[in-house]
The first five atom37 places (N, CA, C, CB, O) and aatype in JSON, in Angstrom:
{
  "aatype": [20, 20, 20, 20, 20, 20, 20, 20, 20, 20, 20, 20, 20, 20, 20, 20, 20, 20, 20, 20, 20, 20, 20, 20, 20, 20, 20, 20, 20, 20, 20, 20, 20, 20, 20, 20, 20, 20, 20, 20, 20, 20, 20, 20, 20, 20, 20, 20, 20, 20, 20, 20, 20, 20, 20, 20, 20, 20, 20, 20, 20, 20, 20, 20, 20, 20, 20, 20, 20, 20, 20, 20, 20, 20, 20, 20, 20, 20, 20, 20, 20],
  "atom_mask": [
    [1, 1, 1, 1, 1],
    [1, 1, 1, 1, 1],
    [1, 1, 1, 1, 1],
    [1, 1, 1, 1, 1],
    [1, 1, 1, 1, 1],
    [1, 1, 1, 1, 1],
    [1, 1, 1, 1, 1],
    [1, 1, 1, 1, 1],
    [1, 1, 1, 1, 1],
    [1, 1, 1, 1, 1],
    [1, 1, 1, 1, 1],
    [1, 1, 1, 1, 1],
    [1, 1, 1, 1, 1],
    [1, 1, 1, 1, 1],
    [1, 1, 1, 1, 1],
    [1, 1, 1, 1, 1],
    [1, 1, 1, 1, 1],
    [1, 1, 1, 1, 1],
    [1, 1, 1, 1, 1],
    [1, 1, 1, 1, 1],
    [1, 1, 1, 1, 1],
    [1, 1, 1, 1, 1],
    [1, 1, 1, 1, 1],
    [1, 1, 1, 1, 1],
    [1, 1, 1, 1, 1],
    [1, 1, 1, 1, 1],
    [1, 1, 1, 1, 1],
    [1, 1, 1, 1, 1],
    [1, 1, 1, 1, 1],
    [1, 1, 1, 1, 1],
    [1, 1, 1, 1, 1],
    [1, 1, 1, 1, 1],
    [1, 1, 1, 1, 1],
    [1, 1, 1, 1, 1],
    [1, 1, 1, 1, 1],
    [1, 1, 1, 1, 1],
    [1, 1, 1, 1, 1],
    [1, 1, 1, 1, 1],
    [1, 1, 1, 1, 1],
    [1, 1, 1, 1, 1],
    [1, 1, 1, 1, 1],
    [1, 1, 1, 1, 1],
    [1, 1, 1, 1, 1],
    [1, 1, 1, 1, 1],
    [1, 1, 1, 1, 1],
    [1, 1, 1, 1, 1],
    [1, 1, 1, 1, 1],
    [1, 1, 1, 1, 1],
    [1, 1, 1, 1, 1],
    [1, 1, 1, 1, 1],
    [1, 1, 1, 1, 1],
    [1, 1, 1, 1, 1],
    [1, 1, 1, 1, 1],
    [1, 1, 1, 1, 1],
    [1, 1, 1, 1, 1],
    [1, 1, 1, 1, 1],
    [1, 1, 1, 1, 1],
    [1, 1, 1, 1, 1],
    [1, 1, 1, 1, 1],
    [1, 1, 1, 1, 1],
    [1, 1, 1, 1, 1],
    [1, 1, 1, 1, 1],
    [1, 1, 1, 1, 1],
    [1, 1, 1, 1, 1],
    [1, 1, 1, 1, 1],
    [1, 1, 1, 1, 1],
    [1, 1, 1, 1, 1],
    [1, 1, 1, 1, 1],
    [1, 1, 1, 1, 1],
    [1, 1, 1, 1, 1],
    [1, 1, 1, 1, 1],
    [1, 1, 1, 1, 1],
    [1, 1, 1, 1, 1],
    [1, 1, 1, 1, 1],
    [1, 1, 1, 1, 1],
    [1, 1, 1, 1, 1],
    [1, 1, 1, 1, 1],
    [1, 1, 1, 1, 1],
    [1, 1, 1, 1, 1],
    [1, 1, 1, 1, 1],
    [1, 1, 1, 1, 1]
  ],
  "atom_positions": [
    [[0.91, -1.23, 0.07], [0.1, 0.06, -0.02], [0.86, 1.12, 0.04], [-0.87, 0.23, 0.99], [1.85, 1.14, 0.77]],
    [[0.51, 2.23, -0.78], [1.23, 3.52, -0.99], [0.35, 4.63, -0.37], [1.51, 3.81, -2.56], [-0.87, 4.65, -0.56]],
    [[0.93, 5.48, 0.31], [0.01, 6.74, 0.79], [0.38, 7.87, -0.11], [0.27, 7.22, 2.43], [1.46, 8.02, -0.69]],
    [[-0.78, 8.72, -0.15], [-0.69, 9.98, -1.05], [-1.4, 10.96, -0.28], [-1.33, 9.84, -2.56], [-2.26, 10.61, 0.53]],
    [[-1.07, 12.24, -0.49], [-1.7, 13.35, 0.27], [-2.69, 13.97, -0.72], [-0.6, 14.44, 0.83], [-2.43, 14.06, -1.92]],
    [[-3.84, 14.41, -0.17], [-4.93, 15.12, -0.91], [-4.62, 16.45, -1.02], [-6.25, 15.0, -0.31], [-4.46, 17.0, 0.07]],
    [[-4.45, 17.23, -2.12], [-4.09, 18.66, -2.16], [-5.38, 19.43, -1.94], [-3.39, 19.06, -3.53], [-6.47, 18.9, -1.77]],
    [[-5.14, 20.81, -1.97], [-6.32, 21.72, -1.58], [-7.36, 21.6, -2.61], [-5.9, 23.24, -1.44], [-8.53, 21.79, -2.27]],
    [[-7.06, 21.27, -3.96], [-8.11, 21.17, -4.94], [-8.67, 19.74, -5.05], [-7.6, 21.63, -6.28], [-9.43, 19.48, -5.98]],
    [[-8.32, 18.75, -4.09], [-8.81, 17.49, -4.13], [-8.13, 16.51, -5.06], [-10.11, 17.59, -4.45], [-8.54, 15.39, -5.39]],
    [[-6.95, 17.13, -5.44], [-6.01, 16.19, -6.36], [-5.23, 15.26, -5.6], [-4.98, 16.99, -7.22], [-4.74, 15.61, -4.52]],
    [[-5.06, 13.97, -6.11], [-4.16, 13.05, -5.51], [-3.08, 12.67, -6.48], [-4.88, 11.85, -5.01], [-3.39, 12.48, -7.65]],
    [[-1.9, 12.55, -6.1], [-0.7, 12.17, -6.87], [-0.8, 10.56, -6.82], [0.78, 12.81, -6.2], [-0.92, 9.96, -5.75]],
    [[-0.74, 9.91, -8.08], [-0.5, 8.41, -8.17], [1.04, 8.28, -8.12], [-1.15, 7.71, -9.58], [1.73, 8.9, -8.93]],
    [[1.57, 7.47, -7.17], [2.98, 7.44, -7.04], [3.5, 6.75, -8.51], [3.43, 6.54, -5.6], [2.91, 5.96, -9.25]],
    [[4.72, 7.31, -8.63], [5.37, 6.95, -9.95], [5.47, 5.41, -10.22], [6.81, 7.55, -10.0], [5.28, 4.95, -11.35]],
    [[5.76, 4.69, -9.21], [5.96, 3.17, -9.27], [4.6, 2.67, -9.86], [6.3, 2.45, -7.7], [4.59, 2.02, -10.91]],
    [[3.41, 3.0, -9.15], [2.17, 2.54, -9.52], [1.77, 2.97, -11.06], [1.16, 3.08, -8.48], [1.24, 2.18, -11.84]],
    [[2.09, 4.26, -11.38], [1.8, 4.73, -12.66], [2.53, 3.95, -13.67], [2.1, 6.12, -12.77], [1.97, 3.71, -14.74]],
    [[3.84, 3.5, -13.43], [4.66, 2.73, -14.19], [4.02, 1.4, -14.46], [5.94, 2.6, -13.56], [3.87, 0.94, -15.59]],
    [[3.68, 0.82, -13.37], [3.06, -0.58, -13.35], [1.74, -0.6, -14.22], [2.71, -1.04, -11.8], [1.49, -1.52, -14.99]],
    [[0.95, 0.43, -14.03], [-0.26, 0.5, -14.84], [-0.1, 1.05, -16.24], [-1.23, 1.3, -14.15], [-1.03, 0.95, -17.04]],
    [[0.91, 1.55, -16.51], [1.27, 2.16, -17.89], [0.52, 3.49, -17.98], [0.85, 1.18, -19.19], [0.17, 3.84, -19.1]],
    [[0.25, 4.25, -16.98], [-0.35, 5.45, -17.12], [0.44, 6.65, -17.33], [-1.07, 5.62, -16.1], [1.26, 6.98, -16.47]],
    [[0.26, 7.38, -18.46], [1.21, 8.39, -18.94], [0.52, 9.7, -18.57], [1.53, 8.27, -20.54], [-0.69, 9.72, -18.34]],
    [[1.31, 10.85, -18.51], [0.79, 12.14, -18.2], [-0.28, 12.58, -19.17], [1.89, 13.14, -18.17], [-0.09, 12.45, -20.38]],
    [[-1.36, 13.07, -18.7], [-2.53, 13.5, -19.68], [-3.51, 12.29, -19.94], [-1.91, 14.03, -21.16], [-4.55, 12.54, -20.53]],
    [[-3.25, 11.06, -19.55], [-4.18, 10.02, -19.85], [-5.28, 10.16, -18.78], [-3.5, 8.58, -19.86], [-5.11, 10.76, -17.72]],
    [[-6.51, 9.51, -19.21], [-7.54, 9.51, -18.37], [-7.65, 8.12, -17.54], [-8.74, 9.81, -19.18], [-7.25, 7.04, -17.98]],
    [[-8.26, 8.33, -16.25], [-8.34, 7.18, -15.47], [-9.74, 7.08, -14.93], [-7.32, 7.2, -14.4], [-10.4, 8.09, -14.73]],
    [[-10.21, 5.85, -14.69], [-11.5, 5.71, -13.93], [-11.43, 5.67, -12.44], [-12.17, 4.51, -14.35], [-10.65, 4.9, -11.87]],
    [[-12.22, 6.46, -11.8], [-12.11, 6.43, -10.32], [-13.53, 6.03, -9.89], [-11.63, 7.87, -9.66], [-14.51, 6.65, -10.29]],
    [[-13.61, 4.92, -9.01], [-14.85, 4.48, -8.59], [-14.85, 4.21, -7.07], [-15.24, 3.29, -9.38], [-13.81, 4.02, -6.44]],
    [[-16.04, 4.19, -6.56], [-16.13, 4.07, -5.09], [-17.0, 2.85, -4.9], [-16.74, 5.39, -4.37], [-18.08, 2.71, -5.46]],
    [[-16.45, 1.96, -4.07], [-17.08, 0.76, -3.67], [-16.63, 0.09, -2.44], [-16.97, -0.13, -4.68], [-15.42, 0.04, -2.21]],
    [[-17.39, -0.39, -1.7], [-17.06, -1.01, -0.33], [-16.1, -0.11, 0.45], [-16.38, -2.46, -0.49], [-15.07, -0.55, 0.96]],
    [[-16.45, 1.06, 0.53], [-15.63, 1.97, 1.3], [-14.28, 2.33, 0.83], [-15.49, 1.47, 2.53], [-13.51, 2.93, 1.58]],
    [[-13.95, 2.01, -0.33], [-12.61, 2.11, -0.92], [-12.8, 2.86, -2.31], [-11.92, 0.61, -1.11], [-13.82, 2.73, -2.98]],
    [[-11.79, 3.6, -2.64], [-11.77, 4.34, -4.01], [-10.81, 3.4, -4.91], [-11.13, 6.02, -3.87], [-9.75, 3.02, -4.41]],
    [[-11.12, 3.06, -6.1], [-10.34, 2.33, -6.93], [-10.07, 3.22, -8.09], [-10.96, 1.04, -7.28], [-10.94, 3.95, -8.57]],
    [[-8.88, 3.14, -8.53], [-8.33, 4.0, -9.75], [-7.89, 2.91, -10.84], [-6.93, 5.04, -9.28], [-7.1, 2.0, -10.6]],
    [[-8.49, 3.12, -12.03], [-8.12, 2.08, -13.12], [-7.72, 2.88, -14.28], [-9.35, 1.06, -13.53], [-8.39, 3.89, -14.49]],
    [[-6.78, 2.61, -15.04], [-6.47, 3.13, -16.32], [-7.65, 2.89, -17.33], [-5.17, 2.49, -16.82], [-8.23, 1.81, -17.45]],
    [[-7.92, 3.98, -18.0], [-9.15, 3.84, -18.84], [-8.74, 3.16, -20.22], [-9.83, 5.32, -19.09], [-7.63, 3.24, -20.76]],
    [[-9.76, 2.53, -20.65], [-9.32, 1.69, -21.86], [-8.96, 2.61, -23.01], [-10.48, 0.69, -22.33], [-9.6, 3.65, -23.16]],
    [[-8.02, 2.31, -23.78], [-7.73, 3.13, -25.01], [-8.66, 2.86, -26.0], [-6.38, 2.91, -25.56], [-9.33, 1.83, -25.97]],
    [[-8.77, 3.82, -26.98], [-9.8, 3.69, -28.03], [-9.35, 2.46, -28.97], [-9.94, 5.12, -28.89], [-10.15, 1.91, -29.72]],
    [[-8.1, 2.12, -28.86], [-7.89, 0.88, -29.77], [-8.5, -0.37, -29.19], [-6.36, 0.6, -30.0], [-8.89, -1.28, -29.93]],
    [[-8.6, -0.43, -27.79], [-9.22, -1.62, -27.3], [-10.72, -1.55, -27.45], [-8.85, -1.85, -25.86], [-11.36, -2.6, -27.48]],
    [[-11.29, -0.42, -27.55], [-12.79, -0.32, -27.71], [-13.26, -0.41, -29.2], [-13.3, 1.05, -27.1], [-14.45, -0.46, -29.51]],
    [[-12.22, -0.41, -30.12], [-12.72, -0.41, -31.56], [-13.53, -1.78, -31.79], [-11.43, -0.28, -32.65], [-13.16, -2.84, -31.28]],
    [[-14.53, -1.67, -32.51], [-15.32, -2.88, -32.78], [-16.43, -3.1, -31.76], [-14.42, -4.09, -32.79], [-17.31, -3.93, -32.0]],
    [[-16.44, -2.45, -30.71], [-17.46, -2.78, -29.55], [-18.77, -2.1, -29.85], [-16.93, -2.25, -28.07], [-19.81, -2.59, -29.4]],
    [[-18.79, -1.0, -30.59], [-19.89, -0.18, -30.98], [-20.32, -0.48, -32.54], [-19.47, 1.35, -30.75], [-19.5, -0.76, -33.42]],
    [[-21.53, -0.4, -32.71], [-21.88, -0.6, -34.11], [-21.31, 0.59, -34.97], [-23.46, -0.73, -34.27], [-21.19, 1.73, -34.52]],
    [[-20.97, 0.22, -36.25], [-20.39, 1.3, -37.06], [-21.47, 2.26, -37.47], [-19.67, 0.75, -38.29], [-22.65, 1.91, -37.43]],
    [[-21.11, 3.43, -37.87], [-22.04, 4.38, -38.33], [-22.76, 4.02, -39.44], [-21.46, 5.53, -38.59], [-22.4, 3.05, -40.1]],
    [[-23.82, 4.73, -39.77], [-24.66, 4.42, -40.91], [-23.89, 4.38, -42.18], [-25.77, 5.4, -41.03], [-24.06, 3.46, -42.98]],
    [[-23.01, 5.38, -42.39], [-22.06, 5.35, -43.52], [-21.12, 4.15, -43.61], [-21.24, 6.55, -43.47], [-20.89, 3.54, -44.65]],
    [[-20.53, 3.85, -42.25], [-19.6, 2.71, -42.19], [-20.33, 1.41, -42.56], [-18.96, 2.58, -40.78], [-19.78, 0.55, -43.26]],
    [[-21.7, 1.27, -42.03], [-22.47, 0.18, -42.37], [-22.62, -0.2, -43.81], [-23.67, 0.39, -41.84], [-22.47, -1.32, -44.29]],
    [[-22.97, 0.98, -44.48], [-22.94, 0.94, -45.97], [-21.79, 0.39, -46.66], [-23.08, 2.21, -46.47], [-21.89, -0.43, -47.57]],
    [[-20.63, 0.88, -46.17], [-19.46, 0.45, -46.78], [-19.28, -1.03, -46.48], [-18.29, 1.27, -46.33], [-18.78, -1.77, -47.32]],
    [[-19.66, -1.46, -45.35], [-19.47, -2.93, -45.02], [-20.45, -3.79, -45.74], [-19.61, -3.2, -43.51], [-20.18, -4.95, -46.04]],
    [[-21.66, -3.19, -46.05], [-22.44, -4.08, -46.92], [-21.97, -4.13, -48.24], [-23.8, -3.72, -46.97], [-21.92, -5.2, -48.86]],
    [[-21.59, -2.99, -48.76], [-20.97, -3.08, -50.18], [-19.78, -4.05, -50.35], [-20.47, -1.68, -50.61], [-19.7, -4.83, -51.29]],
    [[-18.87, -3.95, -49.38], [-17.81, -4.89, -49.41], [-18.26, -6.43, -49.33], [-16.9, -4.55, -48.25], [-17.69, -7.32, -49.97]],
    [[-19.26, -6.64, -48.57], [-19.76, -7.95, -48.32], [-20.41, -8.43, -49.69], [-20.8, -7.95, -47.07], [-20.13, -9.55, -50.11]],
    [[-21.27, -7.59, -50.41], [-21.89, -7.86, -51.62], [-20.72, -8.22, -52.67], [-22.79, -6.62, -52.06], [-20.78, -9.24, -53.36]],
    [[-19.8, -7.42, -52.72], [-18.49, -7.42, -53.69], [-18.0, -8.97, -53.55], [-17.14, -6.2, -53.12], [-17.9, -9.77, -54.48]],
    [[-17.72, -9.21, -52.24], [-17.14, -10.52, -51.8], [-18.01, -11.78, -52.35], [-17.07, -10.55, -50.16], [-17.54, -12.76, -52.92]],
    [[-19.33, -11.54, -52.06], [-20.23, -12.58, -52.4], [-20.1, -12.77, -53.97], [-21.72, -12.21, -51.93], [-19.93, -13.9, -54.43]],
    [[-20.18, -11.65, -54.79], [-20.03, -11.64, -56.21], [-18.71, -12.4, -56.72], [-20.03, -10.18, -56.67], [-18.71, -13.2, -57.65]],
    [[-17.75, -12.09, -56.09], [-16.36, -12.69, -56.5], [-16.42, -14.17, -56.23], [-15.08, -12.02, -55.67], [-15.89, -14.97, -57.0]],
    [[-17.11, -14.55, -55.08], [-17.15, -16.17, -54.83], [-18.1, -16.71, -55.75], [-17.61, -16.64, -53.3], [-17.97, -17.92, -55.95]],
    [[-18.96, -16.16, -56.35], [-19.99, -16.64, -57.4], [-19.19, -16.8, -58.82], [-21.3, -15.48, -57.56], [-19.46, -17.67, -59.65]],
    [[-18.32, -15.98, -58.93], [-17.53, -15.98, -60.22], [-16.4, -17.01, -60.3], [-16.93, -14.61, -60.43], [-15.89, -17.33, -61.38]],
    [[-16.0, -17.53, -59.04], [-14.85, -18.38, -59.01], [-15.26, -19.73, -59.62], [-14.31, -18.53, -57.55], [-16.37, -20.19, -59.37]],
    [[-14.4, -20.36, -60.42], [-14.73, -21.69, -60.93], [-14.83, -22.8, -59.86], [-13.71, -22.09, -61.93], [-14.1, -22.81, -58.87]],
    [[-15.71, -23.68, -60.09], [-16.0, -24.64, -59.14], [-14.74, -25.63, -59.16], [-17.41, -25.35, -59.45], [-14.11, -25.83, -60.19]],
    [[-14.47, -26.19, -58.02], [-13.25, -27.11, -57.86], [-13.89, -28.55, -57.98], [-12.43, -26.88, -56.34], [-13.17, -29.55, -57.89]]
  ]
}
């Protein structure tokens, strides 16, 4: 366990050793949660990890549908084995 002091604006410094272990860089966002009388700080998921979790935009969906149709057409034109 590592102790930190709460500053006048309510800010808490995460010790360097813990930031390094979590891979938290200056300017990155973290998640702060309260549960069971304790505060938990987690590194926020990067956008790269979230990619694909949400449905694509309408325009993106149209692109995917067009690619799928093109792929089906190519499959139909291939000679049978």
